KEDRENKE-396278 format. One record per residue (C-alpha): residue number from 1; x negated, y, z. Coordinates in pm, 1 decimal, decimal comma. Last residue first. Example, Ala and Ser with C-alpha at 12.3 -4.5 7.8 and 13.67 -1.06 7.14 Angstrom:
2
<rec 2 <-1367,0 -106,0 714,0>>;
<rec 1 <-1230,0 -450,0 780,0>>;
***
This chain:
346
<rec 346 <-12153,1 10564,8 7891,3>>;
<rec 345 <-11969,5 10315,3 8099,4>>;
<rec 344 <-12284,2 10076,0 8203,7>>;
<rec 343 <-12485,6 10369,7 8349,2>>;
<rec 342 <-12200,8 10494,1 8547,4>>;
<rec 341 <-12382,7 10429,7 8877,5>>;
<rec 340 <-12087,6 10212,2 9011,7>>;
<rec 339 <-11820,0 10204,2 9284,7>>;
<rec 338 <-11540,7 10056,2 9172,8>>;
<rec 337 <-11528,9 9687,0 9338,0>>;
<rec 336 <-11727,3 9860,6 9605,0>>;
<rec 335 <-11453,3 10046,5 9788,3>>;
<rec 334 <-11253,0 10356,1 9718,2>>;
<rec 333 <-10943,1 10372,8 9954,4>>;
<rec 332 <-10659,3 10555,3 9740,6>>;
<rec 331 <-10365,1 10717,0 9911,8>>;
<rec 330 <-9987,7 10655,3 9912,3>>;
<rec 329 <-9661,2 10881,5 10027,0>>;
<rec 328 <-9333,9 10713,4 10124,7>>;
<rec 327 <-9032,4 10737,9 9896,9>>;
<rec 326 <-8696,1 10730,0 10067,2>>;
<rec 325 <-8373,0 10644,9 9870,3>>;
<rec 324 <-8031,2 10750,0 10026,9>>;
<rec 323 <-7703,6 10572,1 10012,4>>;
<rec 322 <-7411,8 10833,1 10160,3>>;
<rec 321 <-7244,4 10664,6 10445,6>>;
<rec 320 <-6871,7 10773,1 10514,9>>;
<rec 319 <-6767,2 10412,0 10454,0>>;
<rec 318 <-6948,4 10296,5 10748,1>>;
<rec 317 <-7157,2 10577,5 10947,5>>;
<rec 316 <-7292,7 10348,8 11187,0>>;
<rec 315 <-7387,5 10087,2 10977,5>>;
<rec 314 <-7529,2 10313,8 10702,9>>;
<rec 313 <-7748,8 10469,6 10971,7>>;
<rec 312 <-7828,9 10176,0 11126,9>>;
<rec 311 <-7959,8 10041,9 10780,3>>;
<rec 310 <-8137,6 10374,3 10684,2>>;
<rec 309 <-8313,3 10329,5 11041,5>>;
<rec 308 <-8395,0 9974,2 10932,8>>;
<rec 307 <-8557,9 10074,5 10597,2>>;
<rec 306 <-8768,5 10352,9 10722,7>>;
<rec 305 <-8902,8 10156,1 11011,6>>;
<rec 304 <-9000,2 9885,5 10755,7>>;
<rec 303 <-9166,3 10126,4 10508,9>>;
<rec 302 <-9356,2 10269,2 10814,0>>;
<rec 301 <-9515,9 9917,8 10900,3>>;
<rec 300 <-9646,0 9891,1 10547,4>>;
<rec 299 <-9768,9 10255,4 10477,4>>;
<rec 298 <-9915,1 10173,5 10159,3>>;
<rec 297 <-10274,8 10207,6 10039,1>>;
<rec 296 <-10373,6 10228,3 9696,3>>;
<rec 295 <-10705,2 9995,3 9669,4>>;
<rec 294 <-11059,6 9970,9 9576,5>>;
<rec 293 <-11171,3 9607,8 9630,3>>;
<rec 292 <-11458,5 9463,3 9855,6>>;
<rec 291 <-11693,9 9301,9 9638,1>>;
<rec 290 <-11708,7 9021,7 9737,3>>;
<rec 289 <-11355,8 8990,1 9940,2>>;
<rec 288 <-11337,2 9153,5 10292,8>>;
<rec 287 <-11160,9 9470,5 10243,4>>;
<rec 286 <-10909,8 9349,7 10013,6>>;
<rec 285 <-10865,5 9085,0 10299,1>>;
<rec 284 <-10609,6 9355,2 10517,8>>;
<rec 283 <-10389,4 9441,4 10207,3>>;
<rec 282 <-10484,8 9778,0 10049,4>>;
<rec 281 <-10142,6 9763,4 9814,4>>;
<rec 280 <-10262,1 9820,0 9487,2>>;
<rec 279 <-10551,5 9748,5 9280,7>>;
<rec 278 <-10876,0 9859,3 9128,7>>;
<rec 277 <-11132,1 9684,9 8963,3>>;
<rec 276 <-11464,3 9764,1 8750,3>>;
<rec 275 <-11586,5 9525,5 8485,2>>;
<rec 274 <-11944,6 9491,8 8398,5>>;
<rec 273 <-12121,2 9705,1 8641,2>>;
<rec 272 <-11813,1 9680,4 8874,3>>;
<rec 271 <-11781,3 9396,8 8947,9>>;
<rec 270 <-12047,9 9136,2 8749,2>>;
<rec 269 <-11974,5 8892,6 8493,4>>;
<rec 268 <-12098,5 8533,5 8515,5>>;
<rec 267 <-11748,7 8416,1 8403,1>>;
<rec 266 <-11667,9 8281,3 8718,5>>;
<rec 265 <-11725,6 8622,1 8863,5>>;
<rec 264 <-11428,1 8780,3 8614,1>>;
<rec 263 <-11207,5 8485,0 8718,8>>;
<rec 262 <-11232,7 8519,3 9084,0>>;
<rec 261 <-11203,9 8899,1 9092,4>>;
<rec 260 <-10888,2 8863,2 8856,9>>;
<rec 259 <-10729,0 8640,3 9116,9>>;
<rec 258 <-10828,5 8900,2 9350,6>>;
<rec 257 <-10674,7 9161,7 9166,8>>;
<rec 256 <-10353,8 8952,1 9146,4>>;
<rec 255 <-10275,7 8917,7 9526,8>>;
<rec 254 <-10408,9 9287,3 9580,2>>;
<rec 253 <-10140,8 9430,1 9360,6>>;
<rec 252 <-10053,3 9547,1 9013,7>>;
<rec 251 <-10393,1 9537,1 8898,2>>;
<rec 250 <-10607,0 9800,8 8730,6>>;
<rec 249 <-10875,1 9620,6 8522,4>>;
<rec 248 <-11209,3 9810,2 8397,0>>;
<rec 247 <-11454,6 9780,1 8104,2>>;
<rec 246 <-11221,0 9590,3 7919,9>>;
<rec 245 <-11364,2 9351,3 7651,7>>;
<rec 244 <-11375,4 9475,2 7270,4>>;
<rec 243 <-11388,5 9093,8 7119,9>>;
<rec 242 <-11156,4 9001,9 7373,1>>;
<rec 241 <-11228,7 8697,8 7597,9>>;
<rec 240 <-11257,9 8892,2 7900,0>>;
<rec 239 <-10917,1 9011,8 7851,6>>;
<rec 238 <-10776,0 8663,6 7784,3>>;
<rec 237 <-10942,9 8536,9 8128,9>>;
<rec 236 <-10786,0 8785,5 8308,5>>;
<rec 235 <-10456,4 8710,6 8177,6>>;
<rec 234 <-10487,5 8377,5 8267,4>>;
<rec 233 <-10618,2 8421,8 8600,4>>;
<rec 232 <-10315,5 8644,1 8670,3>>;
<rec 231 <-10101,0 8370,6 8538,1>>;
<rec 230 <-10256,1 8125,5 8782,2>>;
<rec 229 <-10173,3 8365,7 9089,8>>;
<rec 228 <-9819,5 8413,5 8975,6>>;
<rec 227 <-9722,5 8803,3 9073,4>>;
<rec 226 <-9561,6 8821,0 8713,1>>;
<rec 225 <-9866,5 8832,0 8529,6>>;
<rec 224 <-9758,9 9049,6 8297,5>>;
<rec 223 <-10041,8 9199,8 8035,5>>;
<rec 222 <-10130,3 9524,2 7910,1>>;
<rec 221 <-10472,4 9550,0 7737,9>>;
<rec 220 <-10351,7 9442,8 7370,6>>;
<rec 219 <-10120,6 9739,3 7397,4>>;
<rec 218 <-10442,5 9980,4 7362,7>>;
<rec 217 <-10352,3 10319,7 7434,6>>;
<rec 216 <-10565,6 10561,5 7361,1>>;
<rec 215 <-10763,8 10778,4 7622,7>>;
<rec 214 <-10677,6 11134,6 7595,2>>;
<rec 213 <-10717,6 11213,4 7964,7>>;
<rec 212 <-10363,2 11291,0 8007,8>>;
<rec 211 <-10279,8 10999,4 7797,8>>;
<rec 210 <-10447,8 10727,3 8011,4>>;
<rec 209 <-10345,4 10867,2 8310,6>>;
<rec 208 <-9956,5 10861,8 8157,7>>;
<rec 207 <-10005,9 10500,8 8085,3>>;
<rec 206 <-10145,9 10386,8 8424,7>>;
<rec 205 <-9848,4 10591,4 8610,7>>;
<rec 204 <-9607,2 10415,2 8397,2>>;
<rec 203 <-9713,3 10070,2 8448,5>>;
<rec 202 <-9707,8 10142,4 8836,4>>;
<rec 201 <-9351,9 10282,2 8784,9>>;
<rec 200 <-9256,7 9972,3 8579,8>>;
<rec 199 <-9385,6 9743,2 8827,6>>;
<rec 198 <-9214,0 9921,8 9110,0>>;
<rec 197 <-8899,0 9901,8 8917,4>>;
<rec 196 <-8870,7 9540,0 8869,7>>;
<rec 195 <-8737,8 9397,3 8581,1>>;
<rec 194 <-9076,2 9394,0 8407,9>>;
<rec 193 <-9211,2 9124,0 8666,8>>;
<rec 192 <-9573,3 9221,4 8743,8>>;
<rec 191 <-9863,5 9427,2 8568,9>>;
<rec 190 <-10225,1 9349,2 8491,7>>;
<rec 189 <-10372,0 9677,7 8346,7>>;
<rec 188 <-10671,8 9716,8 8132,4>>;
<rec 187 <-10863,8 10013,1 8102,3>>;
<rec 186 <-11097,2 10060,2 7795,3>>;
<rec 185 <-11267,8 10417,9 7890,2>>;
<rec 184 <-11467,0 10396,2 8239,6>>;
<rec 183 <-11698,8 10657,1 8313,9>>;
<rec 182 <-11636,9 10685,5 8693,4>>;
<rec 181 <-11368,2 10967,1 8643,2>>;
<rec 180 <-11169,4 10698,9 8423,0>>;
<rec 179 <-11160,9 10451,4 8722,2>>;
<rec 178 <-11073,6 10719,9 8954,9>>;
<rec 177 <-10771,1 10847,4 8704,2>>;
<rec 176 <-10644,6 10494,2 8679,5>>;
<rec 175 <-10643,2 10468,4 9072,0>>;
<rec 174 <-10474,1 10820,8 9077,3>>;
<rec 173 <-10223,7 10740,1 8843,4>>;
<rec 172 <-10130,3 10396,1 9011,1>>;
<rec 171 <-10048,1 10586,0 9339,3>>;
<rec 170 <-9853,6 10847,8 9181,8>>;
<rec 169 <-9645,2 10609,6 9013,3>>;
<rec 168 <-9578,4 10362,5 9287,5>>;
<rec 167 <-9516,8 10669,6 9522,2>>;
<rec 166 <-9350,2 10398,0 9802,8>>;
<rec 165 <-9028,5 10281,3 9837,0>>;
<rec 164 <-8734,5 10259,5 10070,3>>;
<rec 163 <-8376,8 10215,8 9901,7>>;
<rec 162 <-8018,5 10282,0 9982,9>>;
<rec 161 <-7773,0 10159,9 9783,0>>;
<rec 160 <-7680,0 10052,1 9432,5>>;
<rec 159 <-7835,1 9768,0 9233,2>>;
<rec 158 <-7904,4 9787,8 8847,0>>;
<rec 157 <-8173,3 9990,0 8916,6>>;
<rec 156 <-8410,9 9736,7 9052,2>>;
<rec 155 <-8588,3 9717,1 9358,6>>;
<rec 154 <-8893,2 9485,0 9482,7>>;
<rec 153 <-9036,6 9714,6 9765,6>>;
<rec 152 <-8730,8 9773,1 9955,0>>;
<rec 151 <-8349,8 9740,1 9966,0>>;
<rec 150 <-8120,8 9849,7 10204,4>>;
<rec 149 <-7777,8 9645,7 10218,2>>;
<rec 148 <-7468,0 9710,3 10414,7>>;
<rec 147 <-7229,4 9425,6 10425,1>>;
<rec 146 <-6866,8 9384,1 10287,3>>;
<rec 145 <-6877,9 9509,2 9903,7>>;
<rec 144 <-7269,6 9470,0 9921,9>>;
<rec 143 <-7211,8 9057,2 9950,6>>;
<rec 142 <-7071,5 9046,1 9613,2>>;
<rec 141 <-7323,1 9281,0 9471,1>>;
<rec 140 <-7595,6 9066,9 9601,6>>;
<rec 139 <-7486,6 8763,9 9462,4>>;
<rec 138 <-7408,4 8926,3 9123,1>>;
<rec 137 <-7755,4 9045,7 9058,5>>;
<rec 136 <-7923,5 8923,4 8760,7>>;
<rec 135 <-8289,1 8917,2 8715,5>>;
<rec 134 <-8421,5 8756,4 9022,8>>;
<rec 133 <-8715,6 8507,1 8965,4>>;
<rec 132 <-8986,1 8754,9 9133,7>>;
<rec 131 <-8749,5 8744,9 9456,3>>;
<rec 130 <-8603,2 9044,6 9573,4>>;
<rec 129 <-8695,9 9265,4 9895,7>>;
<rec 128 <-8390,1 9283,2 10128,4>>;
<rec 127 <-8304,4 9481,2 10457,2>>;
<rec 126 <-7925,4 9347,1 10549,6>>;
<rec 125 <-7633,0 9452,2 10747,0>>;
<rec 124 <-7412,7 9354,8 11085,5>>;
<rec 123 <-7514,1 8970,9 11039,1>>;
<rec 122 <-7210,5 8755,4 11020,6>>;
<rec 121 <-7398,1 8426,5 11040,1>>;
<rec 120 <-7235,8 8285,6 10751,4>>;
<rec 119 <-7327,6 8627,2 10553,3>>;
<rec 118 <-7671,8 8563,3 10634,2>>;
<rec 117 <-7652,0 8195,7 10543,6>>;
<rec 116 <-7512,6 8351,2 10190,5>>;
<rec 115 <-7796,5 8558,5 10165,2>>;
<rec 114 <-8070,8 8267,5 10219,4>>;
<rec 113 <-7889,9 8062,8 9986,6>>;
<rec 112 <-7882,7 8289,8 9705,0>>;
<rec 111 <-8241,2 8356,8 9773,6>>;
<rec 110 <-8332,1 8004,0 9767,3>>;
<rec 109 <-8161,9 7985,8 9413,9>>;
<rec 108 <-8368,4 8293,6 9293,6>>;
<rec 107 <-8687,5 8157,8 9402,5>>;
<rec 106 <-8976,4 8360,2 9534,5>>;
<rec 105 <-9046,3 8182,8 9830,3>>;
<rec 104 <-8688,6 8334,9 9927,3>>;
<rec 103 <-8809,7 8397,2 10309,1>>;
<rec 102 <-8561,9 8445,4 10576,8>>;
<rec 101 <-8549,1 8650,1 10908,7>>;
<rec 100 <-8288,8 8702,9 11160,6>>;
<rec 99 <-8347,7 9020,9 11370,3>>;
<rec 98 <-8174,1 9091,4 11692,3>>;
<rec 97 <-8041,0 9443,8 11746,3>>;
<rec 96 <-8042,9 9659,5 12067,8>>;
<rec 95 <-8153,3 9992,6 11920,8>>;
<rec 94 <-8482,6 9939,1 12040,5>>;
<rec 93 <-8523,0 9613,7 11885,8>>;
<rec 92 <-8394,0 9716,0 11577,2>>;
<rec 91 <-8646,0 10000,7 11525,7>>;
<rec 90 <-8951,5 9790,8 11599,8>>;
<rec 89 <-8828,5 9497,1 11414,2>>;
<rec 88 <-8815,3 9683,2 11088,5>>;
<rec 87 <-9178,2 9768,5 11142,6>>;
<rec 86 <-9272,7 9434,0 11214,7>>;
<rec 85 <-9097,1 9285,6 10899,5>>;
<rec 84 <-9320,9 9542,5 10687,2>>;
<rec 83 <-9604,6 9411,6 10856,7>>;
<rec 82 <-9518,4 9023,6 10772,2>>;
<rec 81 <-9390,6 9154,6 10419,0>>;
<rec 80 <-9762,8 9284,4 10314,7>>;
<rec 79 <-9973,6 9048,7 10465,7>>;
<rec 78 <-9985,6 8801,0 10197,9>>;
<rec 77 <-9856,7 8412,4 10245,8>>;
<rec 76 <-9486,2 8533,4 10424,7>>;
<rec 75 <-9298,8 8533,1 10060,0>>;
<rec 74 <-9006,0 8679,6 9876,3>>;
<rec 73 <-8855,2 8888,1 10195,8>>;
<rec 72 <-8503,0 8849,1 10308,2>>;
<rec 71 <-8393,9 9065,8 10619,0>>;
<rec 70 <-8088,1 9021,6 10859,6>>;
<rec 69 <-7984,3 9243,0 11129,1>>;
<rec 68 <-7774,8 9101,1 11417,3>>;
<rec 67 <-7600,4 9314,7 11657,8>>;
<rec 66 <-7275,4 9053,7 11600,7>>;
<rec 65 <-7008,9 9307,8 11544,0>>;
<rec 64 <-6660,2 9262,4 11455,6>>;
<rec 63 <-6603,7 9375,0 11816,3>>;
<rec 62 <-6384,9 9063,3 11905,0>>;
<rec 61 <-6542,9 8820,6 11724,0>>;
<rec 60 <-6861,9 8950,0 11816,2>>;
<rec 59 <-6787,1 8901,6 12173,7>>;
<rec 58 <-6678,0 8560,1 12157,7>>;
<rec 57 <-6993,2 8457,4 11984,0>>;
<rec 56 <-7156,0 8625,2 12238,9>>;
<rec 55 <-7026,5 8444,8 12499,3>>;
<rec 54 <-7208,6 8584,9 12836,9>>;
<rec 53 <-7433,5 8322,4 13011,2>>;
<rec 52 <-7348,2 8300,1 13382,4>>;
<rec 51 <-7601,8 8126,5 13561,3>>;
<rec 50 <-7444,8 8060,2 13897,7>>;
<rec 49 <-7664,0 8310,7 14077,7>>;
<rec 48 <-7749,6 8544,2 13797,9>>;
<rec 47 <-7348,7 8605,9 13735,4>>;
<rec 46 <-7334,9 8635,4 14119,4>>;
<rec 45 <-7600,2 8882,5 14153,0>>;
<rec 44 <-7465,8 9108,8 13857,0>>;
<rec 43 <-7128,9 9074,1 14014,9>>;
<rec 42 <-7229,0 9218,6 14314,7>>;
<rec 41 <-7433,3 9457,5 14201,6>>;
<rec 40 <-7148,2 9606,2 13982,7>>;
<rec 39 <-6940,8 9595,0 14279,7>>;
<rec 38 <-7160,1 9797,2 14482,2>>;
<rec 37 <-7182,9 10072,7 14170,8>>;
<rec 36 <-6823,5 10131,4 14148,1>>;
<rec 35 <-6636,0 10020,3 13836,3>>;
<rec 34 <-6500,8 10310,4 13647,5>>;
<rec 33 <-6827,1 10364,7 13403,5>>;
<rec 32 <-6798,4 10038,5 13258,1>>;
<rec 31 <-7128,3 9824,1 13298,3>>;
<rec 30 <-7015,7 9566,7 13039,7>>;
<rec 29 <-7051,7 9326,2 13315,7>>;
<rec 28 <-6889,3 9530,5 13550,4>>;
<rec 27 <-6576,7 9564,0 13298,3>>;
<rec 26 <-6551,2 9202,7 13267,8>>;
<rec 25 <-6586,7 9133,7 13660,2>>;
<rec 24 <-6301,9 9411,5 13685,7>>;
<rec 23 <-6087,0 9216,1 13446,9>>;
<rec 22 <-6137,6 8874,7 13602,5>>;
<rec 21 <-5983,8 9027,7 13907,7>>;
<rec 20 <-6238,3 8986,5 14231,1>>;
<rec 19 <-6240,2 8749,4 14495,3>>;
<rec 18 <-6600,8 8745,2 14467,4>>;
<rec 17 <-6625,3 8355,6 14414,7>>;
<rec 16 <-6285,2 8369,5 14234,9>>;
<rec 15 <-6415,3 8674,3 13985,9>>;
<rec 14 <-6779,1 8501,3 13933,2>>;
<rec 13 <-6585,6 8152,2 13818,2>>;
<rec 12 <-6342,8 8345,8 13599,6>>;
<rec 11 <-6617,2 8500,8 13433,4>>;
<rec 10 <-6728,4 8186,0 13323,9>>;
<rec 9 <-6964,7 7932,0 13404,4>>;
<rec 8 <-7085,0 7644,4 13154,2>>;
<rec 7 <-6921,0 7324,5 13238,1>>;
<rec 6 <-7205,2 7053,9 13308,6>>;
<rec 5 <-7143,8 6745,3 13099,6>>;
<rec 4 <-6986,0 6441,0 13281,5>>;
<rec 3 <-7208,0 6150,4 13286,3>>;
<rec 2 <-7062,8 5824,8 13176,7>>;
<rec 1 <-7160,7 5507,8 13400,6>>;
***
């Protein structure tokens, strides 16, 4: 015996039961001002009673709008990106949008597939941080022709559009200045991918702080670990093995710093007495490693809010929209990884 599938209730069913025209029911469901309150109430009660669900796909085709925002992030492992997503969600939910989330797992190929999935889902706009493998951008430029995109954190000058970032240069300068002020003079830097503006800005902050205090720049103290854990440890080991070992390391972000911290301790060295360690991000676990990390604070939730606000503005204004760049302030939290009596650095 075959079972006939239950037919999804439609506005026609509501209209027949209430003896109303289909157009009146449709307007009542849209909360149109020309339908009296009693009729609206009756329509909503009947819709609930018979289990009517609006056809959002059909509505999006009619309006050319899905009320869905997409966000693509490189990873969920560390706290930074989930916190940004919460900030995005805070703004888009209040504006009546749903959020679709994808992660590229630091892969260019997966980023490209995520982007295509977002386009196929007809998202109204996108918020994006690039994967570490992304060094050419045609797949993004093609989507930008029809879909607004706001970039954050992982940004490149090769892509136009609105961008949200923190003061990477100023935060790095402040962290390196702090290392100099506690007596460090052989300060190394473990950086990220060269193609990302964020990494270049932090590197420039490091270089300018050394220059300002007349500390010679040693190119052998600058390494690129590219956000790869094993590579971060490898870079740290190379620095430790130098004849003139650094007395401090400034890391591009907390995950890189934590790998450096593990390597330093495995070599029987002490932080900060043998090597001081400062970082960027202030991820939640940076306060709980041993010793706790000195790190530059980023307002991650606010980054997400700002990116969402810019994207909604772009969606609303359409072709009239002028791209904007928002730069949020950073600050330095000093913890035990740089607290020293200076005797080892004189």
